[in-house]
N, C-alpha and C positions, 0 to 999 in steps of 0.2 A: 077454131084454129084455121089460119089462112092457108090456102092451097099453095103448093110449091110447083111452079112451072116445070114440066118434064125436061125442058131444055137446060134448066139450071142443074138438075141432077146429072144429066148426060155430059155437061161440060166440066163438071167438078173434077173428074180424074185428069183431064187434059190440063186444067188450071194448076193442079198440084204437081203434075209431071214437069211443068216449066222450071220451077226452082231446082228440082232434083237434077234435071238434065243440065241446067245452067251451072250449078255448083260443080257437077262432075266434069264438064268440059273445061271450065275455068281452072279447076284444080289440076287437071292433067297438063294444061298449058303452063300454068305458073310453076309447077313442080320442075319444069325444065330449066328455070332460071335460078341461079344460085341465090340471088337477092330476094326472090319471092318463094323459095322452096317451102318454108314453114307455113306460109299462108296457103299455098297450094295444097299441102297436106291437110290443113285444117278444113279447106273447102271440100276435099274428098271425104273427110270424116263427116262434114255437115251433110253431104249428099246421102251418105249411108244412114245417118240419124233421121233425116227427113223421110227417107224411104220407109224406115221402120215405123215412124209415126203415122205415115199414110196407110200402111198395111193394117196397123191396129185401128186406125180411124174407120176404114171401110169394113173391118171385121165387126165393129160395134156400131155401125152407122144406122141411124134412123133420123128421118126428117124432124120429128117432134123433139128428139133429144138435142139436135143441133140448134134448132130455133130457140129452144128453152135454155140452151147452154148448160145442160145438166147431163149426168151420167158419164160413162167412159168416153163416149163419142164427143160430148160437149167439152170435157177436159182436154182430150187430144186435139180438138179444134183450136182451143186457146193456146196449147203448147206449140202447135204448128205455126200459128200466126206469130207468136213471140219468137220462135226459133228462126223463122225466115227473116223477120225484120232484124233480128240480132246479127245475122250474117251480112245483111246489106249494110248495116251500120259499121260492122267490122271492116268490110271492104272499103267503105268511104274513109274511115280513120286510117287504115293502112296506106291507102293512096296518098292521103294528106301527109302522113309521116314520111313516106318515101320521097315526096316532092320537096320536103323541107331540107335546107342545107345540112349536110352531115357535119357534126362537130369534129374538128381535126385532131382532137387530143382526148385522152382518157383522164378522168378525174376533174378536179376543179381548175378553173383558168388561172394561169400564172400571171396575174395582173395586180396592180396596186400594191397593197401592203405585203402580200405573199411574195411577189417578185422582188420587192425591195429587201425583205428579210432574207431571201435566198441569195441575192447578190452580196449582201453584207457577210453572210456566214460562209460563202464559198471563196471569199477574197483571199483567205489563208492558203488556198491551193495554188497560188501564183507560181511557186517553184515547180510543182508538178506540171503545170501548164507550159512552162518554159521548156521542160524536158520533152513534153508531147510535141511542142511546136518544132523543136530541132529534129525530132524523129520524122515528122511529116515533111519538113523542108528538104530533108535528104532524099525524099522519094519524088520530089517535084522538080522538073527542069527549071533552071534560072529564068526568071521573067514570066513563069507560068501563072495561071489564074487559079486561085484556091477558094472554094466555097465551104463555109461551115454552116451546116443545117442545124437549127435550134441552138444558137450560140449562147442563149441566155444573156448574162451580163457582158459577154464578149471577151472574157479573159484569154481564151485560147486564140481567137482570131487576132486580138491585139498583140499577143506574144509572137504570133507568126509575122505580123506586119512589122514588128520591131526588128526582125532579122533583116529586113530590107531586100529580100530576094524575090518576092512575089507580089502580085496584086491580090488583095484579100477582100472577100465579101462575106456577109452573114445574112441568113434568112431565118426569121423567127415568127411564130404565130402570135406572140405576145406584143402588144403595142408598148406596154411598160418596159419590157426587156429591150426593145428596139431603142427606146428613148435612153435607157440607162447605158446600153452598150455604146451608143453614139456619143454620149457625154464622156464615158470612160476613154474612148478612142481620142476624143478631143484633148482631154487632160494628159493622155500619154503622148500626144504630139504625132500620132500616126494616122494615115488615111485608110479607113476601112468603111466600105459602104454597107450599112445595115439596112435591111428592108423587112417590112412586115409581109408575111405570106405563108401559105400552106405547103408543107413538105410534099404532099401528094399532088399539088397543082402549082409547081414553081413558076414564078413570073420571069423566066429566063428563056432565051431562044435555045434551040438544039445546039449541042456541041459548044457550050460556052466556057467550060472549065477543064483544067488539066487534072485537078484533084478535088474530091469532095470528102469532107469529114463530118461525122455526126457522133457526138460523145454524150453519153448519159441521158439520152432523150428518146431513143428509138422505141423503147418499151412503152412509151406514152402515146405513140401515134395510133390513131383509130384506124388508119389505112396503111399498115406497114408495107404491104406489097406494092401499093400505089407509090409510096415513097421510094422504094428500091427502084421501081421502073422509071420514076422521075430522075433519080440520080443517074441512071443509065442514059436517059435521054439528054441531060445537060452536060454529060461528059464528052470530051472530044475523043475520037478514035485513039486508042492507046492510053487513054486516061485511066486513073485508078481512084479507088475510094476506100475509106475505112469507116466502119460503124463500130464504135466502142461502147459497150454497155454492160450493165450488171448481169452476172451469170446467175441463173435460177438455182444452181447447185451450191452457191456460196453458203458456207456454214455460219451459224450465229457467232462463233469465235472470230471468223474472218471479218464479219460486219462490225463487231465490237472493236476490233483492232483498227479497222478503217476509220471509224468515227473518232476513236481516241487520237488518231494521227491528225485529225482536223483541228485539234486544240480549241474546241468550242467552249463557251461558258456552260456551266452545268445544266441550265434549263434548255439551252439550244441543243446540247448533246443528247439529253433525254428525249426531246422532241424528234431529233434526227433518227435516233434508234427506233422509235415507234414508227416513223415514216418508212424506214427500210423494212421493218418487220411486217407491217400490216398493209402497205401499199406497193412499195417498189419491188420487193421480192415476189409479190403476188403477180405483178404484171411482167416480170422479167422472163426472158426466153432461155430455155435450156440450149446447150450446144447443138443437140440433134434438131431441135425446132428451128433454130436460126439457119442451120445448114439446109434443111428442107425448103425453107422459104426462099433462100437465096438461089437454090438450084431451080426453083420453079419461076423465078423472076426472069427478066430479059437478059440478065447476066449469064444464067445457065450453069455457072460454076462458081466456086468460092474457095477461100482458105480461112479456117477459123483457128486463131491462136488464143490460148488461155493466158491471161495476165492478172494473176491474183484473183480478186473478186470480179474482174471484168473479162469479157471476151473481146477479141479484135477480129471482126469480120472483114476480110480483105477481098476486094472486088476489082476486076479489071474489065475494061471495054475493049474488045478486039478491034 
């Protein structure tokens, strides 16, 4: 059996203390950041686990067992090596994931066939969109600038533009929707500027609009607080906003009545009901949740009105 230098045995505790101390300090630091809190908690747990393994390792330590990788000490040595390497890999993966661009929406992208199907099946809501447009127009000074966030096929923005009282703009994350909405505006003979962009990183200067509206899309935003703060930023002083979306408290009967009113073909009606039940209601906000979010945003205050299966979150910039 080869001899083990005494310096090797003496430096072993210091070598094992490095990862424990590193995990502990990194965990404490990362726990202070909301985006890294879970990873920080994991690193603190990793420091505790490594410490336990080290204690057991030294309690069963023998040079012969470690060199031969046998016995309890040999097993603990292999576990320590695997555990420490696993945490380094986890850190690298977490960093890579955090550096990657964050998806701006929940669920599948509204592109291609899905966007075209949605545009076709919501075209029947034109009357309701005209009523919404008149309600919004009455809250905006003549000649004001109105932005619709996530306009989809653009029916509401186009209805607003047809009233001829305001400049109307639309911002959507979907390239397909921007193309469809632009073509719909052209066919309607109105001027609406539709752009592709993220609701939480709007490509507009500060104080650009007198009114911002977002309908039936807010629940799908992956960064809803960022979207609210961006709405605040692009509003002019005294400007107002409405976020209209599905209420989580909506009953199955209310959803069935809503879909029935869309006058969809049987297959589309069945698919729409499933979408409401298994996706839209799951992501929808309750009245209390949307109020809390709005009061923690840059707006600081809000008014929430119940409108059937929807809520109307009304916001104002002082």
